C-alpha positions as CSV (number, residue, x, y, z in Angstrom):
1,X,27.0,-41.3,-36.2
2,X,27.3,-44.8,-34.7
3,X,24.0,-46.8,-35.1
4,X,22.1,-47.6,-31.9
5,X,22.3,-51.1,-30.3
6,X,19.1,-52.4,-28.7
7,X,19.2,-54.3,-25.4
8,X,16.4,-56.1,-23.5
9,X,17.6,-55.2,-20.0
10,X,16.6,-57.1,-16.9
11,X,16.6,-55.5,-13.5
12,X,15.7,-57.3,-10.2
13,X,13.5,-55.4,-7.8
14,X,13.8,-55.7,-4.0
15,X,11.0,-58.2,-3.9
16,X,12.7,-60.4,-6.5
17,X,10.5,-59.4,-9.4
18,X,12.3,-59.1,-12.7
19,X,11.5,-56.1,-14.7
20,X,12.5,-55.8,-18.4
21,X,13.0,-52.6,-20.4
22,X,14.3,-52.0,-23.9
23,X,17.2,-49.6,-24.1
24,X,18.6,-48.1,-27.3
25,X,22.2,-47.3,-26.8
26,X,24.5,-45.4,-29.3
27,X,28.1,-46.6,-28.5
28,X,30.3,-43.6,-27.8
29,X,33.5,-45.3,-26.4
30,X,34.8,-48.8,-26.6
31,X,37.7,-50.3,-24.7
32,X,38.9,-53.9,-25.0
33,X,40.7,-55.1,-21.8
34,X,43.3,-57.7,-22.5
35,X,45.4,-60.1,-20.3
36,X,42.7,-60.0,-17.6
37,X,43.2,-63.4,-16.1
38,X,43.2,-63.5,-12.3
39,X,45.6,-66.4,-12.1
40,X,49.2,-65.5,-13.1
41,X,49.8,-69.0,-14.4
42,X,46.7,-68.8,-16.6
43,X,47.9,-65.5,-18.0
44,X,51.3,-67.0,-18.8
45,X,49.5,-69.9,-20.5
46,X,47.4,-67.5,-22.7
47,X,50.5,-65.5,-23.5
48,X,52.3,-68.6,-24.6
49,X,49.2,-69.8,-26.5
50,X,49.3,-66.5,-28.5
51,X,53.1,-66.5,-28.8
52,X,52.7,-69.9,-30.6
53,X,50.7,-67.9,-33.2
54,X,53.4,-65.2,-33.4
55,X,51.7,-62.7,-31.1
56,X,54.1,-60.7,-29.0
57,X,53.8,-60.6,-25.2
58,X,51.9,-57.6,-23.7
59,X,53.8,-54.5,-22.3
60,X,51.7,-54.6,-19.1
61,X,48.9,-56.6,-17.5
62,X,46.1,-55.9,-17.8
63,X,46.2,-53.8,-21.0
64,X,43.5,-51.5,-22.4
65,X,43.0,-51.3,-26.1
66,X,40.9,-48.5,-27.6
67,X,38.5,-49.7,-30.2
68,X,36.2,-47.9,-32.6
69,X,32.7,-47.8,-31.1
70,X,31.3,-48.5,-34.6
71,X,32.8,-52.0,-34.5
72,X,30.1,-53.2,-32.1
73,X,27.3,-55.0,-33.9
74,X,24.3,-57.2,-33.1
75,X,24.1,-58.5,-36.7
76,X,23.6,-62.3,-37.2
77,X,26.5,-62.4,-39.6
78,X,29.8,-60.5,-39.7
79,X,32.2,-60.1,-42.7
80,X,35.9,-60.6,-42.2
81,X,38.8,-60.4,-44.6
82,X,40.4,-63.8,-45.2
83,X,40.5,-67.0,-43.1
84,X,42.7,-65.8,-40.2
85,X,40.2,-64.4,-37.7
86,X,38.5,-66.0,-34.7
87,X,36.2,-65.0,-31.9
88,X,36.3,-65.3,-28.1
89,X,33.5,-64.9,-25.6
90,X,33.9,-62.0,-23.2
91,X,31.7,-60.3,-20.5
92,X,30.9,-56.8,-21.7
93,X,29.9,-53.9,-19.4
94,X,28.1,-50.8,-20.8
95,X,26.6,-47.7,-19.3
96,X,23.0,-46.7,-20.2
97,X,20.0,-45.3,-18.4
98,X,22.2,-44.1,-15.5
99,X,23.5,-47.6,-14.7
100,X,26.0,-50.3,-15.8
101,X,24.7,-53.4,-17.5
102,X,26.3,-56.8,-18.3
103,X,26.0,-58.6,-21.6
104,X,28.1,-61.0,-23.7
105,X,30.3,-60.2,-26.7
106,X,33.0,-61.6,-28.9
107,X,36.4,-59.9,-29.3
108,X,36.6,-61.2,-32.9
109,X,40.2,-60.6,-34.0
110,X,42.4,-61.0,-37.1
111,X,45.1,-63.4,-35.8
112,X,47.5,-62.8,-38.7
113,X,47.5,-59.0,-38.1
114,X,47.8,-59.7,-34.3
115,X,51.3,-61.2,-34.9
116,X,52.6,-57.7,-35.6
117,X,50.2,-55.4,-33.8
118,X,47.5,-56.4,-31.3
119,X,46.1,-52.9,-31.3
120,X,45.7,-52.9,-35.1
121,X,44.2,-56.4,-35.1
122,X,41.5,-55.1,-32.7
123,X,40.3,-52.7,-35.4
124,X,40.1,-55.3,-38.2
125,X,36.9,-57.1,-37.3
126,X,33.4,-56.3,-36.2
127,X,32.7,-57.1,-32.5
128,X,29.5,-59.1,-32.1
129,X,27.5,-58.3,-28.9
130,X,24.3,-59.8,-27.4
131,X,20.9,-58.3,-27.4
132,X,20.0,-59.0,-23.7
133,X,21.6,-57.6,-20.6
134,X,21.4,-57.8,-16.8
135,X,21.8,-54.9,-14.4
136,X,25.3,-55.1,-13.1
137,X,24.3,-54.1,-9.6
138,X,22.1,-57.3,-9.4
139,X,25.0,-59.7,-10.0
140,X,28.0,-57.8,-8.8
141,X,28.1,-59.4,-5.4
142,X,28.3,-62.9,-6.8
143,X,30.0,-62.2,-10.1
144,X,32.6,-65.0,-9.6
145,X,29.7,-67.6,-9.8
146,X,28.7,-66.4,-13.3
147,X,29.7,-68.7,-16.1
148,X,31.2,-67.8,-19.4
149,X,31.0,-70.2,-22.3
150,X,31.4,-70.4,-26.1
151,X,30.9,-73.0,-28.7
152,X,32.0,-73.1,-32.4
153,X,30.6,-75.0,-35.3
154,X,33.5,-77.3,-36.3
155,X,33.6,-80.4,-38.5
156,X,29.9,-80.4,-38.9
157,X,28.9,-80.1,-35.3
158,X,28.8,-77.7,-32.3
159,X,31.9,-78.1,-30.2
160,X,32.8,-76.6,-26.8
161,X,35.4,-73.9,-27.3
162,X,35.6,-72.0,-24.0
163,X,34.2,-72.7,-20.5
164,X,34.8,-71.3,-17.0
165,X,33.6,-68.9,-14.4
166,X,34.1,-65.1,-14.0
167,X,36.3,-66.1,-11.0
168,X,39.1,-66.7,-13.7
169,X,38.9,-63.1,-14.7
170,X,39.9,-60.1,-12.7
171,X,36.9,-58.4,-11.0
172,X,35.0,-56.6,-13.7
173,X,34.7,-53.4,-11.7
174,X,38.5,-53.1,-11.5
175,X,38.7,-53.5,-15.3
176,X,35.9,-51.0,-15.8
177,X,37.5,-48.5,-13.5
178,X,40.9,-49.1,-15.2
179,X,39.5,-47.4,-18.3
180,X,36.6,-45.4,-17.0
181,X,37.7,-43.9,-13.7
182,X,35.5,-41.6,-11.7
183,X,31.8,-41.2,-11.5
184,X,31.3,-39.2,-14.7
185,X,30.8,-41.7,-17.5
186,X,29.3,-41.1,-20.9
187,X,26.2,-43.0,-21.9
188,X,27.3,-45.6,-24.5
189,X,30.6,-46.4,-22.8
190,X,31.5,-50.1,-23.4
191,X,34.3,-52.3,-22.0
192,X,35.0,-55.8,-23.1
193,X,36.5,-57.6,-20.0
194,X,38.7,-60.4,-21.2
195,X,38.3,-64.0,-22.0
196,X,39.1,-67.6,-21.2
197,X,41.6,-70.1,-22.7
198,X,40.4,-72.0,-25.8
199,X,39.7,-75.7,-25.4
200,X,42.0,-77.6,-27.8
201,X,40.4,-79.9,-30.5
202,X,41.6,-83.4,-31.4
203,X,44.3,-81.9,-33.6
204,X,45.7,-79.9,-30.6
205,X,44.5,-76.6,-32.0
206,X,43.4,-74.0,-29.4
207,X,42.6,-70.6,-30.9
208,X,41.1,-71.3,-34.4
209,X,38.6,-69.9,-36.9
210,X,35.0,-71.1,-37.2
211,X,32.1,-70.4,-39.5
212,X,29.7,-70.0,-36.6
213,X,30.1,-69.1,-32.9
214,X,27.8,-69.1,-29.9
215,X,28.5,-67.0,-26.8
216,X,26.9,-67.5,-23.4
217,X,26.8,-66.1,-19.9
218,X,24.9,-68.1,-17.3
219,X,23.7,-67.0,-13.9
220,X,23.3,-70.2,-11.8
221,X,21.6,-68.4,-8.9
222,X,18.7,-67.2,-11.0
223,X,18.9,-69.9,-13.6
224,X,19.0,-67.5,-16.6
225,X,21.3,-67.1,-19.6
226,X,22.4,-64.5,-22.1
227,X,23.1,-66.3,-25.4
228,X,24.2,-64.8,-28.7
229,X,25.1,-66.6,-31.9
230,X,26.7,-65.2,-35.1
231,X,28.1,-66.5,-38.4
232,X,31.3,-65.4,-40.1
233,X,31.5,-64.7,-43.8
234,X,35.1,-64.7,-45.1
235,X,35.8,-62.3,-47.9
236,X,38.5,-63.1,-50.4
237,X,41.9,-61.4,-50.1
238,X,42.6,-59.8,-53.5
239,X,46.2,-58.8,-54.3
């Protein structure tokens, strides 16, 4: 049985009061949406960015990868095999207590395996996810204003790694409905909704590994944030 994840969930009442409740959710289904950029040029850029790492172009856009629900974790540290994995911040929708909720997660992926199979690479690493969430209905009308960011610990300091608005990503409802169509949705259904281009460092590297990563979604209208930080422990590859 997949362990429960625990979320501090915020819902905004009609008078503007914020109510918080703790929901324990056992993941039952997990889908990772890929190639979700709203701008065709940005998608091509991301495809070329990954092709530079040897990753083949997708068969369709967007593309939905099934992942094991057991990969989702709220642990402070994840363990990965070898030095070839990296994370990327993504909005994550999940269904619990009769509603959809929004949090932040990382599609941490083995980039070496990704060169020969993206689907297999998705199964290789744990998927960190935040512990706070907002009711999706409260932000859906202005989702394009929401900001997605990440930072990595690199060369002894925290460095901006990704930054942009949800406006760069296809509407999250369309991505959700692409993998969970209809009104009958199982509790514990999760969908990771795509990411932003990595900001290159001084050496010209975009996608790259890091020992620590911080994920963030910011709501500028209500001046609130969801932040999650995790560390990466690299296990030796033994032949």
